[in-house]
C-alpha positions in Angstrom: 0.0 0.0 0.0 2.8 2.4 0.9 4.4 2.0 -2.6 1.1 2.7 -4.3 0.6 5.9 -2.3 4.2 7.0 -3.1 3.5 6.3 -6.8 0.5 8.6 -6.8 2.3 11.3 -4.9 5.0 11.3 -7.5 2.5 11.7 -10.3 0.8 14.6 -8.6 4.0 16.4 -7.9 5.6 15.8 -11.3 5.6 18.6 -14.0 2.6 18.6 -16.2 3.4 18.0 -19.9 1.1 17.8 -22.9 1.8 17.1 -26.6 0.7 19.5 -29.2 1.2 20.8 -32.7 2.4 24.3 -33.7 -0.6 24.4 -36.1 -2.9 24.1 -33.1 -2.2 27.8 -32.3 -3.7 30.5 -34.5 -2.1 33.9 -34.7 -4.2 37.0 -33.8 -2.5 40.4 -33.8 1.1 41.3 -34.6 2.8 42.6 -31.5 6.3 43.1 -33.0 8.3 42.3 -36.0 12.0 42.9 -36.8 13.7 42.2 -40.1 17.0 43.6 -38.7 17.6 46.2 -41.4 19.2 48.0 -38.5 19.6 47.4 -34.7 16.3 48.5 -33.3 16.1 50.4 -30.0 13.6 47.8 -28.9 16.5 45.5 -28.1 18.5 45.8 -24.8 22.0 44.2 -25.0 23.7 42.7 -21.9 27.2 41.4 -22.7 30.5 41.6 -20.8 32.9 44.0 -22.5 35.5 42.1 -24.6 37.5 43.0 -27.6 36.2 40.0 -29.5 32.5 40.6 -28.6 30.0 42.4 -30.7 26.2 42.5 -31.2 24.9 44.3 -34.3 22.6 44.1 -37.3 23.9 43.3 -40.8 22.5 41.9 -44.0 19.0 41.7 -42.5 20.2 39.6 -39.5 20.9 40.2 -35.8 24.5 39.0 -35.2 25.6 37.9 -31.7 29.3 37.2 -31.9 30.6 37.1 -28.3 33.4 35.7 -26.3 31.7 35.7 -22.9 28.0 35.4 -23.5 25.1 37.8 -24.1 21.4 38.3 -23.5 19.5 40.4 -26.0 16.2 41.4 -24.5 13.0 42.6 -26.2 12.3 45.7 -24.1 8.5 45.3 -23.8 6.9 43.0 -21.2 4.8 40.3 -22.6 1.6 38.9 -21.0 -1.4 37.0 -22.2 -1.2 34.3 -24.9 1.5 34.8 -27.6 3.9 33.1 -30.0 7.5 34.1 -30.6 8.9 32.9 -33.9 12.3 33.5 -35.5 15.1 31.8 -37.4 18.5 31.1 -35.9 21.8 29.7 -36.9 25.0 28.9 -34.9 27.9 29.9 -37.1 31.0 27.7 -37.1 33.4 29.1 -39.6 36.8 29.2 -37.9 36.1 32.7 -36.4 37.4 33.7 -33.0 34.1 32.8 -31.3 33.2 29.8 -33.5 31.8 27.3 -31.0 28.8 25.0 -31.5 26.8 25.7 -28.4 24.0 27.5 -26.6 21.0 28.3 -28.8 19.3 29.6 -25.7 16.1 31.5 -24.8 14.6 33.2 -21.8 10.9 34.1 -21.6 8.4 35.4 -19.0 11.5 36.8 -17.2 11.1 39.1 -14.3 13.2 40.1 -11.3 11.3 39.5 -8.0 13.4 42.1 -6.2 13.6 44.8 -8.8 11.0 46.3 -11.2 13.8 47.0 -13.6 15.0 43.8 -15.2 17.8 45.2 -17.2 20.5 45.6 -14.6 22.9 42.8 -15.5 26.1 42.5 -17.5 25.3 39.3 -19.5 27.2 36.9 -17.2 25.0 33.8 -17.1 25.0 33.3 -13.3 23.6 36.8 -12.8 20.2 35.5 -14.0 20.0 32.7 -11.4 17.6 34.7 -9.1 15.1 35.6 -11.8 11.6 34.2 -12.4 11.6 32.8 -16.0 11.3 29.8 -18.4 14.6 28.8 -20.1 15.6 26.5 -22.9 19.3 25.8 -23.4 19.5 24.0 -26.7 23.0 22.5 -27.3 24.3 23.8 -24.0 27.5 22.6 -22.3 29.4 22.6 -25.7 26.5 20.9 -27.5 26.0 18.0 -25.1 22.6 18.9 -23.5 19.3 20.4 -24.4 17.4 21.4 -21.3 14.2 23.1 -20.2 14.1 24.8 -16.9 11.8 26.9 -14.7 13.6 29.5 -12.6 11.9 30.7 -9.5 14.0 33.0 -7.3 17.2 31.0 -6.7 15.7 27.7 -7.7 16.5 26.4 -11.2 14.1 23.5 -11.7 15.0 21.1 -14.5 11.8 20.0 -16.3 13.2 17.9 -19.1 16.5 17.2 -20.7 17.8 15.6 -24.0 21.3 14.4 -24.7 20.7 12.5 -28.0 22.1 13.8 -31.3 18.7 14.5 -32.8 18.0 17.2 -30.1 21.4 18.8 -30.2 22.8 21.4 -32.6 24.2 21.2 -36.1 26.8 23.7 -37.2 25.5 26.4 -39.7 22.0 24.9 -39.8 19.1 27.4 -39.8 16.5 26.5 -37.2 13.0 27.8 -37.0 12.3 28.4 -33.4 8.8 28.9 -32.0 7.9 29.6 -28.4 4.2 29.4 -27.4 2.7 30.7 -24.2 -1.0 29.9 -23.8 -3.0 29.9 -20.6 0.0 29.1 -18.4 1.4 26.5 -20.7 4.8 27.0 -22.4 5.8 25.1 -25.5 9.1 25.1 -27.4 9.2 24.1 -31.1 12.2 23.5 -33.4 11.4 23.3 -37.1 7.8 22.6 -36.2 8.6 19.7 -33.8 7.7 20.1 -30.2 10.7 19.7 -28.0 9.2 20.8 -24.7 5.9 21.5 -23.1 5.0 22.5 -19.6 1.7 23.4 -18.1 2.7 25.3 -15.0 0.5 25.0 -11.9 1.8 28.4 -10.7 2.4 30.1 -14.1 4.5 33.2 -14.6 1.9 35.7 -15.8 4.1 38.3 -17.4 7.7 39.0 -18.3 10.4 39.7 -20.8 11.8 37.6 -23.7 15.6 37.4 -24.2 17.8 35.7 -26.8 20.6 34.2 -24.8 23.9 32.5 -25.6 27.4 32.1 -24.2 30.7 32.0 -26.0 29.6 31.5 -29.6 28.5 33.2 -32.9 24.8 33.3 -33.8 22.6 34.8 -36.6 18.9 35.6 -36.0 16.4 36.4 -38.7 12.7 37.0 -39.4 11.7 37.7 -35.8 8.0 38.2 -34.9 5.7 38.1 -31.9 1.9 37.6 -32.3 -0.9 37.4 -29.8 -2.9 34.1 -30.1 -6.6 33.5 -30.8 -8.6 31.7 -28.2 -8.9 27.9 -28.8 
């Protein structure tokens, strides 16, 4: 009897996941679009100063080419139901920051101790005390793909992949989609759902950030839409 009770406790206390398709979510109104003809003032850049680090727009792309990591924040808080879509490529071409790693994202980020989120330098550990959802695709030098929920100083691991199919390929353009709908977060790569989490205590509003560590990335065709009711 004790083992049965323990089994049900584990089920009730485990993260809630559900499978879905990207096509299940219908776009409503455009919130923001950026084709990166120039570097918009809508982006706030946090990156440690380094001679080999730069974040800029060129050839219709956002370029994040950094030696010590960076977070590039969209400066408007998001709430309600929405979808973030963009294209992203990890560049490995022999450059000084060529490293196949860390196609990462923050969303619903807020600082529980400061109304102003944008106070950090871009060092990864500085974000540990935020509330947010985080996917680190190809982290740890392309050995893990992880989904976490940060809550204060707790970084709760929700799901992890280590197989080749869920890690990064050099110079491959990925279509990333992040869906937030009624407290449920979903992360899609090329239309395939990698992660889904229906939060029992959902984060109700926060900021989106493109995150990476030592590496070189190109971002293109960025958009945010509200979602229609299902």
